DOTI-727415 format. One record per atom (N, C-alpha, C): z, x, y. Coordinates in steps of 0.02 Angstrom, whole numbers, padded with zeros to 5 digits, always signed. Example, Ala and Ser with C-alpha at 12.3 -4.5 7.8 and 13.67 -1.06 7.14 Angstrom:
BEGIN
+00390+00660-00284
+00390+00615-00225
+00390+00660-00165
+00354+00642-00112
+00357+00684-00053
+00394+00645+00002
//
This chain:
BEGIN
-00338+00660+03301
-00353+00598+03287
-00315+00556+03234
-00298+00499+03257
-00260+00472+03212
-00290+00447+03144
-00284+00436+03097
-00267+00429+03018
-00330+00368+03025
-00304+00313+03060
-00360+00272+03050
-00414+00271+03076
-00421+00318+03128
-00483+00332+03151
-00548+00378+03121
-00501+00406+03085
-00559+00450+03027
-00603+00407+02998
-00664+00436+02976
-00717+00386+02924
-00688+00373+02876
-00723+00312+02809
-00731+00322+02764
-00794+00355+02736
-00797+00375+02675
-00832+00412+02643
-00871+00375+02577
-00951+00375+02589
-00975+00335+02537
-01026+00391+02497
-01017+00400+02437
-01042+00421+02395
-01084+00413+02332
-01153+00446+02334
-01207+00406+02279
-01236+00448+02244
-01264+00474+02200
-01316+00514+02181
-01378+00530+02215
-01410+00486+02247
-01445+00491+02307
-01436+00445+02341
-01507+00399+02360
-01490+00342+02427
-01476+00268+02408
-01482+00262+02341
-01452+00189+02317
-01390+00176+02340
-01327+00213+02353
-01271+00169+02375
-01277+00162+02440
-01342+00160+02489
-01343+00153+02548
-01356+00067+02551
-01352+00033+02471
-01365-00033+02477
-01282-00073+02481
-01238-00014+02451
-01151-00028+02469
-01137-00028+02538
-01159+00027+02571
-01162+00040+02653
-01164-00005+02680
-01214-00040+02664
-01224-00091+02707
-01187-00185+02694
-01170-00161+02640
-01109-00214+02624
-01054-00208+02662
-01033-00129+02677
-00974-00093+02711
-00975-00138+02783
-01027-00111+02805
-01036-00115+02868
-01032-00196+02895
-01060-00236+02864
-01042-00297+02850
-00955-00313+02865
-00925-00287+02812
-00850-00325+02809
-00814-00270+02853
-00843-00214+02872
-00792-00152+02909
-00828-00131+02967
-00867-00176+03018
-00907-00147+03060
-00873-00096+03098
-00807-00093+03121
-00791-00053+03171
-00761+00015+03149
-00787+00005+03084
-00771+00084+03051
-00806+00140+03057
-00795+00207+03063
-00850+00251+03052
-00859+00270+02969
-00909+00294+02963
-00931+00296+02909
-00978+00383+02876
-00966+00431+02833
-00996+00478+02810
-01027+00436+02763
-01102+00447+02730
-01153+00434+02685
-01153+00505+02666
-01150+00533+02587
-01153+00578+02565
-01215+00565+02514
-01247+00591+02507
-01301+00577+02442
-01320+00635+02406
-01319+00642+02339
-01314+00708+02293
-01383+00727+02262
-01469+00715+02313
-01511+00694+02281
-01538+00747+02241
-01515+00811+02269
-01521+00877+02212
-01504+00878+02167
-01470+00851+02128
-01436+00829+02078
-01454+00768+02020
-01492+00718+02064
-01512+00655+02040
-01564+00665+01991
-01551+00629+01939
-01540+00564+01926
-01473+00578+01898
-01424+00553+01903
-01355+00536+01871
-01354+00507+01792
-01403+00466+01810
-01393+00422+01734
-01431+00450+01678
-01461+00517+01683
-01506+00559+01628
-01452+00611+01614
-01400+00620+01657
-01337+00674+01630
-01279+00668+01573
-01252+00708+01564
-01191+00700+01509
-01129+00634+01557
-01084+00638+01524
-01028+00599+01578
-00987+00669+01611
-00969+00729+01572
-00942+00802+01597
-00994+00823+01646
-01058+00809+01667
-01076+00844+01715
-01065+00801+01777
-01069+00734+01758
-01074+00663+01823
-01014+00688+01847
-00945+00698+01805
-00880+00702+01834
-00879+00736+01859
-00897+00807+01861
-00878+00876+01890
-00935+00858+01945
-00991+00824+01958
-01024+00835+02037
-00986+00783+02057
-00956+00727+02027
-00922+00659+02084
-00869+00712+02119
-00828+00757+02071
-00766+00774+02075
-00787+00824+02149
-00835+00871+02136
-00832+00906+02196
-00859+00888+02284
-00912+00817+02247
-00928+00779+02304
-00878+00748+02351
-00810+00730+02304
-00760+00707+02343
-00717+00750+02372
-00705+00805+02346
-00684+00861+02374
-00714+00888+02448
-00778+00890+02439
-00818+00907+02509
-00809+00855+02549
-00799+00782+02536
-00801+00736+02581
-00725+00722+02628
-00669+00751+02564
-00598+00750+02598
-00593+00806+02641
-00629+00860+02638
-00612+00910+02685
-00643+00884+02755
-00702+00857+02730
-00713+00822+02825
-00671+00779+02844
-00608+00761+02814
-00581+00711+02846
-00571+00640+02838
-00604+00628+02768
-00622+00546+02753
-00544+00525+02729
-00541+00455+02748
-00486+00423+02759
-00482+00387+02669
-00543+00372+02648
-00548+00335+02591
-00628+00340+02572
-00621+00337+02510
-00691+00369+02456
-00712+00310+02410
-00781+00268+02441
-00820+00225+02411
-00865+00265+02354
-00867+00271+02298
-00904+00295+02246
-00958+00229+02225
-01004+00236+02266
-01056+00200+02278
-01124+00194+02218
-01085+00214+02161
-01146+00233+02105
-01104+00213+02044
-01139+00175+02004
-01110+00150+01923
-01096+00208+01881
-01149+00262+01869
-01134+00307+01829
-01080+00353+01845
-01072+00369+01913
-01025+00407+01940
-00951+00368+01929
-00957+00311+01943
-00896+00284+01946
-00865+00256+01885
-00910+00261+01805
-00892+00263+01745
-00869+00328+01743
-00905+00390+01742
-00891+00455+01722
-00821+00481+01774
-00796+00452+01818
-00753+00492+01864
-00698+00468+01914
-00697+00394+01926
-00661+00361+01964
-00569+00377+01949
-00571+00360+01866
-00508+00351+01823
-00497+00439+01844
-00511+00473+01840
-00500+00557+01858
-00472+00565+01927
-00497+00533+01969
-00507+00558+02062
-00460+00521+02073
-00434+00461+02035
-00380+00411+02063
-00295+00471+02048
-00315+00496+01984
-00255+00524+01963
-00267+00600+02010
-00308+00606+02038
-00293+00677+02068
-00284+00672+02139
-00314+00590+02166
-00275+00569+02248
-00238+00496+02228
-00182+00515+02197
-00154+00437+02216
-00144+00412+02266
-00145+00432+02328
-00116+00423+02383
-00179+00389+02441
-00237+00405+02381
-00313+00379+02440
-00342+00332+02436
-00362+00270+02466
-00401+00226+02446
-00465+00249+02437
-00479+00223+02350
-00545+00252+02330
-00547+00195+02274
-00633+00176+02297
-00651+00107+02271
-00712+00143+02230
-00726+00112+02161
-00781+00125+02135
-00816+00057+02113
-00877+00057+02077
-00921+00014+02079
-00924+00000+02002
-00934-00068+01979
-00953-00089+01919
-01016-00148+01923
-01060-00143+01874
-01092-00208+01859
-01069-00288+01878
-01086-00336+01921
-01062-00391+01929
-01095-00444+01869
-01045-00423+01823
-01064-00461+01766
-01038-00529+01747
-00961-00533+01785
-00913-00597+01783
-00954-00645+01830
-00982-00630+01872
-01012-00710+01896
-01095-00722+01862
-01107-00660+01845
-01158-00676+01838
-01149-00738+01754
-01110-00696+01711
-01078-00739+01646
-01055-00809+01662
-01033-00816+01712
-00995-00869+01745
-01041-00928+01760
-01116-00901+01796
-01151-00957+01807
-01181-01016+01783
-01195-01007+01720
-01226-01064+01680
-01169-01057+01602
-01155-01104+01574
-01120-01099+01505
-01187-01070+01464
-01159-01019+01413
-01220-00994+01379
-01283-00967+01403
-01293-00952+01451
-01330-00905+01511
-01355-00852+01484
-01413-00843+01496
-01436-00776+01471
-01431-00716+01528
-01403-00671+01518
-01380-00612+01582
-01430-00573+01560
-01467-00547+01611
-01489-00477+01580
-01463-00412+01628
-01443-00381+01588
-01419-00314+01653
-01458-00245+01645
-01480-00237+01731
-01518-00192+01723
-01470-00126+01747
-01482-00073+01690
-01440-00002+01748
-01474+00053+01717
-01451+00106+01721
-01473+00183+01694
-01452+00185+01627
-01485+00215+01594
-01476+00233+01542
-01395+00262+01512
-01370+00305+01552
-01300+00334+01554
-01258+00264+01542
-01274+00239+01611
-01207+00171+01617
-01205+00151+01543
-01256+00119+01524
-01273+00072+01458
-01235+00095+01412
-01237+00186+01393
-01193+00215+01347
-01134+00203+01354
-01092+00183+01418
-01035+00215+01430
-01008+00162+01395
-00934+00184+01371
-00882+00137+01327
-00853+00091+01382
-00854+00100+01468
-00830+00062+01512
-00859+00001+01525
-00945+00014+01493
-00973-00041+01503
-00988-00100+01444
-00981-00046+01390
-00978-00082+01331
-00926-00127+01335
-00862-00105+01351
-00792-00163+01346
-00807-00197+01410
-00850-00195+01462
-00838-00243+01510
-00899-00296+01490
-00951-00299+01455
-01009-00325+01433
-00967-00372+01371
-00922-00353+01329
-00880-00374+01266
-00836-00416+01331
-00803-00421+01356
-00754-00460+01393
-00803-00533+01399
-00854-00531+01417
-00913-00590+01432
-00949-00635+01376
-00927-00582+01336
-00994-00592+01272
-00989-00680+01244
-00925-00719+01243
-00918-00770+01220
-00940-00808+01285
-00946-00799+01332
-00979-00854+01378
-01059-00847+01394
-01080-00795+01372
-01155-00796+01379
-01195-00739+01341
-01263-00745+01325
-01292-00689+01318
-01305-00646+01344
-01286-00576+01327
-01301-00528+01382
-01333-00475+01373
-01393-00462+01401
-01427-00402+01376
-01442-00354+01413
-01431-00283+01391
-01419-00230+01420
-01495-00213+01434
-01510-00191+01482
-01596-00162+01490
-01571-00091+01534
-01588-00032+01501
-01589+00017+01514
-01669+00040+01565
-01650+00073+01615
-01722+00070+01644
-01729+00139+01682
-01756+00191+01647
-01765+00242+01659
-01836+00236+01698
-01815+00272+01774
-01842+00285+01818
-01879+00248+01881
-01828+00204+01858
-01813+00149+01929
-01795+00189+02010
-01722+00204+01959
-01693+00246+02023
-01754+00297+02071
-01797+00336+02026
-01855+00362+02066
-01894+00349+02111
-01912+00276+02104
-01948+00241+02153
-01900+00252+02225
-01840+00242+02223
-01798+00224+02271
-01790+00263+02296
-01780+00319+02253
-01759+00399+02300
-01835+00423+02346
-01886+00414+02305
-01949+00416+02349
-01964+00373+02416
-01918+00303+02412
-01941+00278+02468
-01995+00233+02460
-02018+00211+02383
-02089+00200+02353
-02064+00125+02330
-02074+00076+02373
-02053+00001+02374
-02108-00051+02380
-02159-00017+02392
-02195-00066+02422
-02287-00049+02375
-02284+00006+02338
-02353+00022+02292
-02367-00016+02235
-02409-00009+02231
-02438-00043+02156
-02407-00011+02089
-02394+00044+02091
-02367+00088+02021
-02303+00047+02027
-02254+00035+02078
-02197+00010+02084
-02206-00061+02060
-02240-00106+02066
-02241-00157+02049
-02266-00174+01976
-02310-00141+01945
-02316-00140+01900
-02283-00098+01823
-02226-00038+01851
-02164-00030+01815
-02126-00078+01828
-02126-00110+01842
-02058-00190+01856
-02106-00227+01806
-02149-00245+01811
-02190-00298+01776
-02171-00268+01692
-02189-00211+01685
-02177-00188+01617
-02117-00185+01606
-02077-00166+01632
-02009-00180+01625
-01973-00234+01607
-01997-00282+01646
-01980-00350+01622
-02009-00406+01587
-02072-00369+01569
-02116-00414+01523
-02098-00466+01473
-02039-00432+01431
-02015-00467+01378
-01991-00546+01431
-01928-00512+01460
-01902-00558+01490
-01911-00643+01544
-01999-00618+01557
-02055-00677+01576
-02053-00697+01521
-02075-00696+01467
-02085-00723+01414
-02010-00783+01382
-01976-00741+01369
-01912-00749+01355
-01861-00774+01415
-01866-00823+01469
-01835-00816+01528
-01760-00796+01530
-01723-00746+01590
-01673-00776+01590
-01628-00804+01651
-01550-00824+01660
-01536-00861+01699
-01518-00808+01752
-01491-00776+01736
-01462-00722+01786
-01495-00635+01775
-01479-00600+01843
-01495-00528+01832
-01444-00476+01852
-01408-00442+01839
-01358-00405+01854
-01393-00347+01869
-01389-00314+01940
-01413-00267+01932
-01354-00199+01946
-01380-00155+01901
-01308-00133+01882
-01309-00044+01897
-01356-00048+01945
-01359+00040+01990
-01375+00014+02045
-01333+00063+02095
-01344+00049+02178
-01405+00037+02205
-01436+00093+02185
-01530+00104+02192
-01563+00023+02194
-01537-00007+02122
-01577-00080+02103
-01582-00131+02166
-01535-00145+02224
-01543-00199+02261
-01606-00196+02308
-01621-00119+02311
-01701-00124+02354
-01755-00144+02319
-01756-00168+02257
-01797-00201+02212
-01787-00280+02216
-01746-00297+02223
-01691-00363+02221
-01776-00416+02233
-01811-00409+02288
-01854-00469+02293
-01910-00460+02236
-01935-00399+02237
-01991-00394+02181
-01947-00417+02112
-01898-00402+02081
-01875-00418+02027
-01867-00500+02049
-01866-00544+02086
-01847-00603+02100
-01931-00637+02081
-01953-00603+02125
-02053-00616+02125
-02086-00612+02045
-02055-00562+01996
-02093-00565+01963
-02051-00609+01906
-01990-00627+01890
-01955-00669+01864
-01931-00733+01862
-01977-00741+01910
-01956-00817+01938
-01890-00858+01999
-01919-00880+02047
-01879-00899+02109
-01798-00924+02061
-01797-00972+02013
-01737-00986+02006
-01697-00929+01947
-01715-00871+01963
-01668-00834+01927
-01617-00797+01974
-01551-00798+01967
-01503-00786+01994
-01485-00694+02009
-01494-00655+02046
-01493-00611+02068
-01413-00574+02087
-01377-00521+02046
-01302-00510+02073
-01298-00431+02060
-01271-00429+02116
-01264-00346+02114
-01180-00341+02146
-01132-00285+02136
-01074-00296+02158
-01065-00254+02233
-01101-00248+02282
-01094-00214+02327
-01031-00251+02387
-01037-00312+02385
-01010-00343+02421
-00927-00351+02401
-00928-00364+02327
-00851-00318+02299
-00837-00284+02304
-00876-00255+02304
-00839-00148+02316
-00804-00157+02385
-00856-00176+02441
-00841-00177+02517
-00765-00200+02531
-00769-00269+02487
-00689-00316+02501
-00645-00262+02469
-00653-00253+02413
-00617-00210+02383
-00572-00156+02435
-00636-00135+02459
-00610-00056+02504
-00553-00084+02564
-00591-00131+02588
-00540-00156+02657
-00501-00188+02627
-00473-00222+02587
-00414-00226+02538
-00349-00168+02546
-00403-00125+02512
-00340-00067+02492
-00326-00011+02564
-00391-00026+02617
-00359+00029+02677
-00318-00021+02715
-00314-00084+02727
-00254-00125+02737
-00192-00128+02706
-00204-00120+02655
-00133-00095+02607
-00095-00035+02622
-00143+00022+02648
-00119+00078+02668
-00120+00072+02756
-00117+00044+02776
-00131+00025+02857
-00176+00082+02880
-00231+00076+02854
-00275+00130+02871
-00327+00088+02897
-00346+00025+02935
-00394-00005+02964
-00403+00007+03023
-00463+00034+03042
-00481+00056+03110
-00477-00025+03152
-00429-00024+03221
-00416-00067+03236
-00457-00088+03320
-00504-00043+03321
-00536-00039+03381
-00603-00089+03377
-00634-00099+03426
-00665-00161+03441
-00745-00162+03425
-00765-00100+03440
-00849-00078+03451
-00875-00060+03378
-00933-00053+03371
-00974-00038+03312
-00962+00022+03297
-00952+00060+03222
-00929+00113+03206
-00996+00151+03209
-00990+00218+03185
-01057+00257+03175
-01070+00274+03115
-01117+00288+03101
-01151+00326+03015
-01172+00400+03001
-01143+00434+02972
-01161+00506+03001
-01185+00516+02911
-01261+00530+02904
-01307+00562+02840
-01296+00620+02833
-01279+00632+02760
-01275+00704+02732
-01314+00681+02655
-01354+00739+02644
-01374+00737+02598
-01373+00825+02559
-01347+00831+02493
-01368+00895+02454
-01442+00907+02473
-01483+00904+02467
-01563+00936+02489
-01580+00977+02546
-01528+00924+02589
-01539+00957+02666
-01625+00952+02682
-01631+00912+02669
-01697+00886+02689
-01698+00820+02748
-01721+00839+02793
-01733+00789+02865
-01771+00744+02835
-01828+00731+02788
-01838+00680+02759
-01821+00615+02733
-01761+00657+02686
-01709+00622+02639
-01672+00577+02688
-01638+00634+02730
-01570+00592+02796
-01641+00528+02829
-01704+00534+02840
-01741+00477+02872
-01769+00431+02828
-01747+00430+02776
-01759+00363+02702
-01707+00342+02701
-01641+00363+02717
-01579+00334+02725
-01558+00296+02793
-01586+00292+02829
-01601+00268+02900
-01649+00203+02880
-01666+00216+02863
-01740+00163+02864
-01718+00100+02789
-01670+00156+02759
-01670+00095+02701
-01598+00050+02753
-01564+00088+02779
-01505+00045+02803
-01517-00003+02852
-01581+00018+02875
-01596-00032+02931
-01657-00092+02899
-01664-00096+02824
-01712-00121+02816
-01704-00195+02822
//
């Protein structure tokens, strides 16, 4: 098989990276994909940086053994912990991470209020603090750790009263003191986007990093002359560390939502 025909690997700590896979399929529809979720070890947002780095490297090695021509680390926590190390290990492989879309949110409105929803570990990371510091002169940036939000998505529990109640309590203060925009700093969170907008109001702009990540992977593949040139739509092959058929079915449901 020519290298151009090999799949792109998409890795996440669970099912959240499917929000990025959806953007990849819009921008690179004729590519094949292997999606690998490490639900067995989720959530990554509650682990140490060293633990997350080790798990991400293990997953990358596993995916490259399957012939992946490029890797999207579709998890903000794993990107913060491991992408720099992976680039040093695999300098010749197109490798893209994801980071919270703070820049477009901060530039939306002069001195606007920007709420950044992320996992506790992402918010603790130096990389995240540096990202916020870069735009703090342009907007009032408010980090909001969201322990437990990822778990609702991992269960496919997106329509229950418990889920609504969780988000209403989490966002309560920001309904009293309204924000102009919300940054979804975890790839699981776009699946809650509709309800977040409903709670915070229709005028709030919601940003996530999925589209920018997909465009960056296309750029890197083109640079390496690895874009698949066939015309037909590519395939998606799902794998999960839990080896649970229900988890694979959840992945397919989220992809087609």
